[in-house]
N, C-alpha and C positions, 0 to 999 in steps of 0.2 A: 350593387343589384344582381338577385340571378334570375339567367333567363331558362328555356329550353329550345330544344331544336327538333324542327318539323321533319317528322324521315319523311316526306315526300319529298318538300319545296328544299328542303337545309336552311330555312329563315328561322332566326334564334325568332320567339316566341315569347313574350313576358309570360311571368308565371300565371297573372290573374284571366289566361285565356287555357280552357281548355280544350281548344279547335283551331289551330294556324287560322287565322283570319280571312290569310289569300288565298290558302286551300276551299275556306268556304263560300267563298267569293264565286271562285271559280263552277263549283257544284252549284251554286244559285245559277247564275250566266250558262252551268249547260242543260238547268233542267226549264228554262225558259224558252219561247217557242222561237220559229227563224226570223230573224231581224235584217232590215235589207243589209246588203254590202258597207261596209266602211267609208264607200266614198256618197253613198247616199245619207248613210247617217255618223253625226259624229256621236264619238266613242268618248264615254266621260273617263274623266281621271280616274282611279282607284284613289277613295281615302285614304287620307293618310292616317296614319295607323296611331292610334289612342296612346298618350304617354304611360305607362305603365304606372302602377299606383305606390309612394313612394312606402320603405315600410322604415319607421322609425326603431332603430336600435335600443333594447330593452335595458332600461338602467337598473342596477342594480346595488341596491343599499351595499356600503362599508359593511365588513363584519366589526362588530365589536369585538373591543379591546378587550384583554384576557386580563381579569382579574389580575390584580398584583399578591405576589405571593405570602402567606403566613409569616407573620416573622415569629424566626423561633429564642424563646426563651433563653437567654443563657443559663447556662447547667453548669452551676459551681462545686466541685470538690464539697465533699463532708470530709471536715476532720473526724477520726475518730474521739470520744470525747476520751480525754487525761484520767489516766489510774491515779492515782490516791497512791504513793509508796507504802509501799508494804515490810513493816519493822518484823524482827525473825527477833527474838529472845534465845541463847543460847543455855541451856539446864545448866546446871552447873553439875562442872566435870567431880566425877569421882578419885581421888588417889589411885594409883595403880598399886605392882606389887613392887613390894619393898627391894630392894638391886642382890640383896641376898639371894633371894628366891629365889628373882629370874637366873643367879648363877649357878644352884641347885639344880634346878630345872634344865637344863642350859648341860649339861655335865651327864644328866641322866639320859636328855634324848641322843646326846655322841655318844654313851659307851655301849646304849643295845643296840645306836646301829653298828656298832663295829663287833658289837656281839651275835648280829644275824651276818654279816659281810663273815664273819673267820667259820662259822656254820657252815654259809654254801659252798664258803671254798672247802672246810674242811672235808664235804662232806661227798664233792664232789673227785674230790682227791682219793677217793676209794677205787679198789680193783673192781676191775672191769668181769661181769660172767666167761669172760673169756679167758681172762687171767687167770682168777681161781682157777682154772678147768684147769691149766697146763699140769703138767708135772712136777712133782719136787726135785728132780735136777733142769727142771728148767729147760730143757732138751724138746726141741717139737716130734709131732711122729717124723718115722720113715717117707710115710705116704704124703703127709704133707703137701710135697712139695709139687705133686701130680695132681694134683683135685683142684677143683676152682666151680665154686657157687655161682650161678651169673642168672639173670632172668626173674629175678625176684618179681610176684606181682601182689599188691594184698589188696581185697578185693573181701562182701559180702555176702554168704551162702542165702536161700532161699530161706530159710530158718531163719536170719540177721542176725547168723553167729562170724565174728571173722574172721576171712582161712589167706593166708597164703601161700602162692606157688611158686616152686623156684628150678632149677635143671642142676645138677652134681655133674661136674666135665672130669672121665678120666684119661688124664693129656699122657698118659704110658702105656707101654708099647705088652702089660701083661693084663690078664683080667685083675681089679680089687675083689674079694667079699666081704662078705661081713660087717662090711659099715654100719658104723653110729658118728654123727657129729651134732656137736652142741656148734648151730649156728647163733650170732648176732647180727638182729637187722639194728642198725646208729644211721640217725639221718644221716648229711654228708654240708648241713651247714649246722651240723655239731651238735650237743647238745648229750642229752640221755637217753639211753637205748629206747628201741621203739616194742626189741621183747629178743626170749632168746628163743631159740626151738633145736626141741632134740629128738634127734629125726634118725632114722633107722631106715639108712640106704641100704640096706643089705650086698645086694655084687650089682658091678657094672663093668661094664666088658670093654678090654682091650682099644683104644682111643674110639669111646664112646661116651653115651652120655645116657640120661636118666632124671624122668620127670618125678619130681615129686612133687604132694600134697599134705600138708600140716593145718591144725586148726593154727590159728592168732592170739594168742595170752597176750593181751593189752590190753589198760588203762583208758586210751586213748578206743573214740569213738574211730568209726569208720571213713564220716568226712573229713577228722582230723587226721589222719593217716598220710604220711607224705604221699607223694607222685613216686611211682616204677627211678625218676632218674636223678631223685632225691636221696637213695636210699643205700648204701652200702654192705658186704657184708662181710663177716669174717667169723673162723670157724676155728675151731680142734677138732682133733677124731678123737673120740673113745674107747672106738673097739675097730678093728681087733687090735690086741695087746703089740707092746713092740718086739 
């Protein structure tokens, strides 16, 4: 049961009353004319407060039960249809070459391979251009031990031509004049020489160097030339004479 408290008298008042009955009665008595003192007039007690009406609790119908879940049909894995076995019929094999013909072809192939190997080894045993340029007596030029060819750079000019740059070093204490060299450029990994250069060096001062530049006549393209660290040089002095 719910009640509310009168803010004037502090009593509990049922919710059916919008105004406190005690306070309302007091206001009515105060508005009536003056009455004799209590000794001459009996004061009737205030009527009892009527009990507040009882409120019935609302009745709610229980919610309906949830519907049963749908039954799922069992899923069965479908088996792939069985394939009928396939049969293949091999064609009739033709007869191979006779044994004597196989032996003849084997001999021809081996003979050709040995001949090519012989030509390759025999061709590589030819003297290099430097050896061919040596004098008949086989003695080196007296300036040979004082000269050195270093700093080889293989490059391409603006006109798309191959060019080589190198430096000739004079290790002697005397000036060398009228020098001409036949220089062979070979890869350090072995194989045929890259090119042979006929260089007219001229004069080289004592303990001095001279930078040279010469066209590079070779069958290789510029991108096929080895790098500078994979190029070695060998040379002979063709001038001045001994």
